[in-house]
N, C-alpha and C positions, 0 to 999 in steps of 0.2 A: 611384257608390255610393248605394244607396237608403236614404233616411231612414225611420225608423219613427215613426209617430204614437203618442204615449203621453199619459197623463194623470197628474196629481199633484194631491192635495188640500191646500190651504192653509186658513187660518182662514176665508177668505171665498169661495174659488173652487175650482172644478175646472179647473185650468189644462191646456190642451192644448199639447203641444210636440212638435217633431220632434227626433229624436236620430239621429246618425250617427257613424261612426268607431268606435274601440276602446272597449269598455265600461270598460276599466281605464286608458284614456288620460287625460292631463291635460285637465281640463274647460275649455271656452270657452263662454260664453253670448253669443249674438247677439240684440240687441233691436231690433225694428222700430219705425217711427214711424207718423204719421198722414199721409195715409190709405194704409196699406200692410199687408203681412202677412209671414209667414215666407218667402214666395217671393223677397222682396227680397235674401235672403242666399244664394241658390242658387249664385252664382258664387264665394262665399266658403267655403261649407260644404264643398264637394267637395274642394278642395285641402287644407284643414285635416284633414278626415277621412282623406284618403289618407296624411297624415303621422302618423297614429296618435292624433290628438287626439279627445277625446270632445266632440262639438259639439252644443250644446243650443240650440234656437231656439223660444222660446215665442210663442204667440199672446197678445197683451196682453188685458186685460179689455175686453170689448166687441167682440172680433174673433174670427172663425172659430168653432171648437168650444169655446172657453173659456166657462164658464158660472158664474154665482153659485150658491152652495149653497142660499141662502135667497131665496125670492121677495120677502121683506120687506127685504132688504139695500139700503142706499142705493146707487144707481148712481153712484158717485163716480168722476170722472176726474181728480181733483186729483193733484198731483205726489207727495204723500206716499203716496197709495194705490198709484201705479205703482211707486214705489221699494220700498215694503213688499212688494208682490207678488213682486218679483225676489228680495228677501232671503228671504222665506218659501219660495219655490220652492227656493232653494239649501238651506235647512234641511231641507225635506221630502225632497230627493234625497240628503241626507247629504254635501253638498259643502262642505268646510271653506274652501277657497280656490280662486279661479278667475281666469282672464283674462276681461275684459268688453269688449264692443264694442257701440256703439249709436248711433243718430241720432234726432233729433227726440224724440218721446215716449220711445223706447227709450234714446236717449242720456241723457235726463234720469234715467231709472231707473238706468242704469249709473253716472252721476255721483253720484246720491244714495247708492247703496250704497258707492261708493268713498269718499265724504265722511264718512258716518256709521259705517260698519263697515269701515274700511281693512284691518283684520286679515284680512278675508275676500277681499281682492282682490290678485292678483299683479301686475296691470297693467291699464291702461285705454286703449282707443282710443275717443276721444270725437269723433264727427263733428259739427262745428259749434261746438266750444268748451266753455266752462263752461255746461252746459245747465240748471243749477238756476235756477228762476224767482226773480226779485226782486219778490215780490208787493207789498211796500210801495211800491216805486218804480213799479210798473205803472200807478198812477193818473196819472202824468205822461205827457203826449203825447210821442211820438217825432217826429223830423223828418218833414216832410210826405211824402217819398217812401216812408218806412218805414210810415207810417200807411196809405198807399194799398195797400201790399203786404199789410197785415193786414186787408184788406176782409172776408175770410171770418170773422174773429173778431168783427167788429162785426155781421155778418149773424147769426151764431149767438147774439148777445146780444139778438136780437129774436124775437118770436113768429113773425114771418114766416120767420125763419131756421130755427126748429125745424120748421115745416111744410115748408119747402123742402128741408131735409136729409132728412126722412122720405120725401118724395114723389120727390125727384130725386137721391138719394144717388149713383147711379152716374154720371149726367151731371156732377154737381158734382165728384166725385172724379176723374173722367177729365179734366175741365178743369184741376183743380189739378195733376195730373201734367204736363200740357202747359205750364202757366204756370211751374211751379217748376223744371222741368228742360228748358229749351228745346232743348237739343242731343240729347236722348234720343228716338230715333225708335222708340217701342214700337208693337206691333201689337195687334189686338183680342184675340188669344189670350192675350197677356201680361197685358193688363188683366183679362180675364175670369177668369184663374186666381187673381188676387188679389181682384177685386171681389166674389167670392162671400163673402169674409170679412166684408164690410160688411153682409151680411144677418143678422148676429148680432142677436138680439132686443134686446140692450142697447146696440147701437152708437150710436144716436141719443142716448140719455140720457147715455151716457158722454162722447161728444164735446161735447154742449152743456154738461154740467157742467164739463168741463175748460176750455173757453174762457170760461166765466163765472167760475169760481172764481179763476182767475189775475188777474182784475180786481176781486176782492172783490164780485162780483155774484151769488154763490151761496154758500151755507153750506158749511162743511167737514163731512166725516164725523167725528164725535167720535172714532172709532177711530184716526184719524191725527193728532190734535191735537198729540201730543208730537213726532212727526216734523216737522210743520209749524213748530212753535216752534223746533226745532233748525235747520231749513232757513232760517228767517228771519234767523238770525245769519250767513248767508253763509259756511258752513264751508269751510275750505281742503280741497283734495284732496291727500293726502299719499302717494299711490302713483304709481309711474312712469306717465307719460301721454304719448300721442301724439295730437295734435289734427289732424284732417283737415278741410278745408273746400273745397267745390267752388267754383271761380272763377265758375261760371255759376249758382250758387244764386240764384234770383230771388225768394225770400221772406226768407231770412236771408242778407243780403249778407256777403261775406267780411270786410269791415271790422268787423263785429260781434264777431268773435273775436280781433281784432288785439291787444287789451289785456287778454286773459284770463290771461296768464302768471302774474301775482301770485297767482291762485287755486290754482296748482299748485306745491307746494313740494318735490316730489321731481324726478327727471329729467323733462324736458319738452322736447318740440319740436312745432312747428306747421308744417304743410305745406298750401299752397293748390294745388289740382290743377286745371290748365287744362281747360276745357270741361265738367267735371263739374258737375252741378246739385245740387238738393236731395236727389234720390233716389240718393245717392252709392254705396251698395253695389251697385246695379244698373249704375251707369255706370262705376265704377272699382273693381271687386271686388279686383283684384290689389293695389291700394294698401292695402286693408284687410288682406288676407292678409299682405302684407309687414310691415305695422306690428305685427300680432299676433306674428308670428314674431320680429321685432326685440325686442319686449318679453320674449318667452319666452327668447330667447338671452341677453339682458342679465341676466335673473334667474339663469340657470344659471351665468353667468360671474362 
């Protein structure tokens, strides 16, 4: 089933998104991470669309054809901006309630909407756990092996990292794919189909701001200060949730989501999937499909 590329305007963005399935079907949003794009969900989208769901897969700010409306807008990659983008897209499309699934940056957006606007969410599949950043705590170092895994974040907090991302974005992102999902044998065509999304003119600025803001090394966009204040309170997620985590995720190790259950106060289960790495939707798409259908069935019953 072929997806249609469409656009929707929010307060800050012209968001490009792919839509497939029935126009009147129950909506599902699938949110990609860094460094990735909508192609990560291809193995998830088709089975859901075939069952009559309306499947919406946005390009996040800084990726693919998504663009800022104003040349003067702050190129913010902070979590409040990413979460707000998803909520505003739902508003623009007139979608009152939806199922959400996401990982990495996209998982953060999905968790934020589920936490702050739970009345809009039927159920959540969060790959990697409770993905809302604890910015206040981020000033404290992690254990040494996790600090090493975050090398790219420290790199992006230097002038050399900004220049390196701008000059070598494709080599760097390809390296990250290999490092974070060691069991995933992707080919050049697969990378190239997504890598084009990183040529977005705002990609570098968004990425750099994201990895600086989370360590209080870059200012917030004032437009998202209220959201950031609410997120700083570590809000509970009160919608039915399934957490999936790849056993071979080499950047966010599975133990990082082991103790997230108290952050979820509705029905909750967590599954660690053997051999799957960080780019989980590409590696275990059926697990995502099954989790979304499980949530949908539970709500109906």
